[in-house]
N, C-alpha and C positions, 0 to 999 in steps of 0.2 A: 161750195162748202167753204163757213167761216172758220177762222183761226180761234185759237184757243182764248187767246183773251180778250177778243170779241164775243166769242161762246160764252163767256162766262162773266163779260161786263157788269159790275157790280148794280143792281137795279134800287136798290135802298141806301141809305147813309150807314145800315149797319154792317152793308157787305163791304163797304168801303176799306179797305187796308190800311191800318195805321191812320195817319193824320188827324188823331183824334181831336188836338185842338183848333183843326177850322171844323168837323163834323159839328162839335158841340155848340160853337158860335150860330152856325149856318141853323142848327134844328131850333135853338133858341129864337133867333131872328125869325123865323118862319111860325113858332108858335105863337108867339106875341105879334106878327101881323106886322113886323118892322124890316120889311124888305128895302134893299139899297137900291138905287136905280142903276148904278154900274159898280162892278166888281172886277179886281185886277188879280188875276191867278199867277203866282210865280213859283219858279221851283225847276229841278231838273226834268228832262223826259221820261216819259213810261211813271210816273207815279202817282197819277189820277186827275191830273188839273180837267182836262177835256169830259172825263165821265164826270166827276163833281159838278161841271158846269151843266151836263145833260140832266143830272140827276136832280138840279137846283131846278132847271126849267118845267123838268117835270114835276117835281112838287107844288111849285106855286099856280103850275096851269091843271093840276088834276080834279077832275070833276066831280069825284067825290070825296075831295080831300075834308076831313071834320075839322072843325075848329079847335085852336090847340094842339092839332096832331101836325106830325113833321114825316110822316110817308106817305107815297104814292099809294094808291090803289093797284095800279101797274092792269086793271081791267079797263077803265074807261079808254074811248077812243081817243082820246090826247095823251094817255099813258103808253098807249099802245104806238102811235104814230111817232111818238117821240122816241121810243126805243127803238123803230125803225129806222128813224133819221128821215123819217118822210112827213112832218107836222109842216104845213103853211105858215104857223104863226113862229116858229123857231128856226130861224137861219145860221146855219155855220158857214162863216167865212174864213178861206185859207187865206190868212194877209202874205205870207209867202209868193203867191201867184198873182194876188190882187193888190198890190203896191200902192196904185196911183191913186193919184184926186177924185177921179171921174169913177174909179171902181167904188169910193166911198159914197162917193153924191149918188149914184145910181142905185148902189144895192141897201145903202144903209138908210141915207137922208131921205130918199125919195120914198123908201118904203115904210118908213118909220111915220109919214103923217095918216096913213091908213090904221084905221082899229085892228084889231087882230079878227080871223074869222070866224072865231068860235071861242077862244082861249081869253083868259083874266088879261095877259100879258103878251105883247111880241116880244121876243128874245131872240138879242144878236150876240152870237157867240163869234168872237173873233180870235181865232188858233195863230199861233207866232205872229202875237200883234207888234213886237218889233220889228217885224218888216216893212212895217209901211211906212213910207215916204213923210218928211217933212210936212208937204204940203196936204198930205194926205190927213195926218194927223192934227192940222188945223183947222182941218174940214171938219173932223169928228169932236174937235174940242166944243165948238159951237153949240152943240146938239147934246152934247156930255153936260153943257153948263146949263141950258134948259130942257130937258127932256120931258116930253111928253109923259102923263100919268101911265099910260099904258106901255113903257118902252121899257126895258133893262138890257142893260149893256154887260158883257163877261167875256175878259178881254183874258187871255192865256197867253203866257211867254215862260221862253226858257232863259232870256236875257234881260231880266229887269232893268240894267242901266243902260239900255239903249232905248226905253220909254222915255219921253219928256217929263220933265217936272209938272208940268203942266196937267196933263192926263192924270198922271198918278195920284194926285192931288185931290183930284175930282170922283175918284174910284175908293172903294171900301178894299184894302189889301190884304192877300192870304198867301203867305209863304210855304208853299209845298217841299216836305223835305226826302229825303233815302228812306225806303221803307226798311227796316227793321229785318237784319238776317233772319231770325227766328218766324218771324210774321211773313215772309216770303216762304219760308219753308212748312209752314201749317198752310197757305194758301194753296200751294202745289200738293201739299198731301190730300188738302178737301177735293180738288179736282181731277188728281186717282181717283178717289174714291167715288166722283159722281161717276166717271168713266168706267169705272168698274174695272180696271187695271192693277194690277200689282206691280208698283216699282220700287227696286232697292233702295233703302233710305239713303246708302251714301250716295246715290245717284240726284235724287232732291237736293241733299247737302251741298253737292258738286254744283248743280244751278245755283243754288242761293248764292254761295259765294264766286260765281264767276258773272253773274249777274249784277255784284256791286251796288246792291240796292235798287236797282230798276226792275220795278215788279210785272211789267211790259217784257223788257229783256229777255225773263225769268219764265213766263209762262210761252213766249215763241218759243224759246230751248227746249221747253216739256213739249209743244206740241211738236217738234220736230223728233224726240224721243216716242211719243204718241202714236203714230204715223206706220210705226214698224210693224202694227196690227197685231202685236203679241198680247197676251192675256198679263203675263208674267214677263219683266224686261230687266235681265241681270246687268250688274256693272259692267261686265265685260261687251255684250250686246249692245249697251248705249255707247259704247266708248268706238264703236263703227262709225258712229253719225256724230257726236260732237268730238270735240278738241281737248277734252279736259287731262288736266295734270294731277298727278299723285302725288297725296301729302307724303308718302312713304318715301317716292322716287326725290322728293325735294330734301326731306330729312335727310335720305342716302347722298345727296350731292354737298350737301351744306356741311355734314360729319366728314365728309372725303377733304373739303375745304380747310376746315378747321385744323384737320390732323394732316394735312399738308400732304396728302396721297395722290399725288398726279396723275398717273398714271390712270389710277381707279376711277377717277373725277373723268376724265378723259373719254376713256371706255364706256361710262354710263351714257354719258353725251350722243356718241355715235351709236350707242344702243336706242337710246331716245328717237335719233332719225331714221333708223332702220325698223323701227314701229310704227314710225309714221306721225307720233306726237307733232304738233304745233310747237316749234319752240318759242313763238311769239305768247303764245300762252304761259308755256312752262318758264318762261324768264321771269313776264310776269307776276306768276305767283311766287316763284323764290323771292322778288323784291318784296312781296306784300307778307311774306312770312318772316324774310330778315327784318323787315319792320316792324311787326309784332315782337321778334324777340327784342330789339333796340329797347321798345317800351317797355317791356317785361325787365329788363337791365337797368332801366332810370328808377321804374317805380312798380311793384308786383302789381297794385291796385289796376293798373292799366292794363292786365291781362286779357284779350281779346280770344283768345284760341275756344275758349269752353262752350263756345255758340258754334262754332265752325267747323268741330271734329270730335271724333270719340275719345275717351279719357285716357286711354291706352297709346296714341297718339300724340296727344297733347304731353303726356308727362314726358315723352320722349324728349320733345321739343323744351320745355323746361328745364331739362336738364342739360340738354346741351347747350342753353340760356348759358348756364354755372360756368361752362368752359371756354366762353369765348368774350373777349373785352371790347367795349362799349364800340372805341377807337377802330378796331379791325370790323367791326359792324358795319358802321358809317363808309367805310372805305370800298366795303363788299356792295353795299347799294349804292354807291356811286360808280362804281364800274360796272356792275348788272346792268344799269341804265344808261350807262355808254353802251353798252351789248346791244342794248334793245333797242337804242336807235341805228346802229349799223346793220342791225338782221335786213336780208336782202341787198344788200350792197353789194355782194358776192356771190359767185356761183356757187361755192360751197358752204350751203346753208348753214352747216354748224360751226364756221370758222370765228366768229365775233364771240362765241358762248366759249369755243376753246381759248381765245386769248383771253379773255375775262378769267378764266380758271387760273390760268397761268399767272396772269397781274397779279390775282388774289393771292394766290400763294407764296409769291414775292414779296407782296407787300406785308403780309402777317409777318414775314419775316426781320421787315426793314423796321417796323413797329418794335421789335422786340430789340433790336440793335440799333436802336437811336443815338447810341453814344459814338458813333463814328461820325469824325468831323467831315468827312463829304460822304453824304447819304449814298448806299451802295443800292446798285441796279435791283430794281421791284420787277423786274421781267419774269426771271426763271429760278426757281430754288436750287442755287449751285449743290447742295448737299443731297438734295433728293433724288431718289435712286442711282447714287455713283454716277452722276454725269460731272461731278465736283471733285477735285482731288486738292488738299491742301498744299500750299506752294512750299512749304517744308519740304514736302516729299519729292521734290524736283530735284536728281541730282545735280551737283553744282561744280564745275571744272574752271577753276580761277583761270584768269585771262593771262597769256603769255607773253602777247605781244601788245606795241603800244604804236601801230602805224596809225594814220589817220584813215579812216572807213569812209567810203562813199557811199550815196543813195544806190547807186548801179550796182555795187555789190549785196547790199541789202535785196534790192528788188530780185537778182540773180538766184539768192538763196531762200526768198520767201517762201517759195514751194516748201522745203525742207524744213524752213520756221514754223509752218503749219501742221505739216504732217505730225514735228515733235510736239505742237502743243494741243494736237488733237490726241495723244496718248494720256493727257492729264486732264482735260477739259473738253469735251466735243462741243458743246455750248461755244466757249471762245471762238474754237476753230472756225464753228459757224459763222459768227458774227464777223472774225475778221476776213472773213472771204470775200466781206462786201467792202472792206475798208480801202480807201484810197490812198497811196504812201506819198505823201508831201516833200519831207524835207528831211536832212539830217544836217545838224550843226551842234559843234563843242559836245558830242554826245546826245545831242538830245534829239529822238526819232520820233516826228509828227506825223501822225495818220487822221484822214478825216471819213468822217462818215454822216452820210445824212441826214441822219433820224439823231434827234436828243438821248431817247434811250439806249439808243447801242453805245453812245458814249456814258452813259452813267453806268451801265454793262461791263465796259471794260475797265473803265475807273473804279470799280469795286477793287479794293486794296489787296483782297486775295488773289482776286483775277490777274490784277496789274502787275503783281509780285510773280506769278505762272509766266507771264509774258517776257518780262524782262528778263529773269533768270535763263528762259529757254536761248533769248535773245543774246546773253552773255554767254552762254555755253556756246552755242554754234559760231558767234562772231566773233570771241575770244577779248569783248572790250565790254565795260561797263557803259550800260543803254539805259537813260530814262527816257520813260515813254510817256509822249504828250498826245492828246485826242483833240481833234479840233471838229466843230461843225461845219460841213464846207455849206448846205443850206436849208434853213429851218422851214421844214414841212410839215402838214399838219398829217399825224401818226393816224391814217384809215386804215383800215382791214386791210385794203386792197394794195397799197402801199409796202406793208410788211407780210404780205402774205405767203410768197416765198419764203423768207426765213424760217415766218412762224411755222410752216408746213415741215420744213425740214427738223425743227425742233419735235414736233408734235411726233414724226417718224420715228424720231432718234429714242423716244418715250417708249414708243411700242417695240420697236428695234433696235436696242443701242447697239453700239457699234462694238462687233467681236474683239476687239482688241482693247 
């Protein structure tokens, strides 16, 4: 049984989706009988390069072709054999598996000496041509320079930069582009109509969006839906097979981020995992949507939403775009990209995205309060969900003695100090548990962390005041806190997993005290 993209492969240039700039040129060449001896089709995968090569081969060899016409009859023996891939006069060579010079000599150079069996032209379609070795290209160059009149070469590649200039200069080059979103949706609709299956329009929009301009990918995804065997396929049924993201869920998450609603954002992420939604696709869609909102912020004319979603959802996104600053959107995209790379690096699949949410909420606050001389930490929003208390609320008892305090005395009372800090800010308590007590000199108390963002968190003016006031209350001396980095390490999700897990748990189950 053939796949959807094979079953509905275009049989004429009219059926070739998009790529009008190529179709018009080739049709004019065929009508005026000005066929080139060598073509080079370049562009991304799954947009019609090989299909176009087969169409060209079929038209020039069609036994019923009329003069001034650029359509194959699809009825003669030549057309049928080329459509089935069985023509002796059309050789398709996969350069990825036949890279050597010997393959070129045997399959191309030797065969080119013989005239076609019954067609006008003998055609060589070389797919993934960039995979040929330098020696193979050199061998091919000779025959490209002086080709027999009955030979046509069609080279197809996804990496044009790997094709030698000497080869490119001897070919007529056509650059294929990604397929327009609406054209893909229209094509999928047509296939569903031919299959006599009714598919929810939103499913086709989701497929077109997810295919990212690659028509073959879109048709393959539709094929997975159609194998369900149902005559009517709903969005809910389709999601059992394909890992679709939902625009409403993305909208909901972005709304939580912009409003600094940490708890709701984390709950949403965990619900996604429970529902079996692939976070890789979800976070990729979040990045894409944030990018499009960013474009709208730059210029309304750059709006790309109208093609991909219904007007109701589009309106929500446009309203959301008014509430967020360009700088924040840029940081959100950067943090999401980093989280996307870290997916799969931890056994807790949602952890990188959870960390990204906490960083984004922290960063949005940092931008608004840029007047601080020392940048405040951007990991957690100290004011959100009552996880932070102003330093001014810490009850202060003035020191009563002036004896020389030692580091050992602080270590002895460290547990008491942590418990007291915990009453005012559970997040600070969590970070300080990982601190190393380094030294005490002239009332300067030095502690160390392995990670820079811990230092930034504690160095936040408000948080540092809380710690210093608690130290002064318990130790009865004025203490200046100094934070150092013990060893600079990359902050991967695995390294900070334990601390962040604690913070996340505290969001769902805050300390009762």
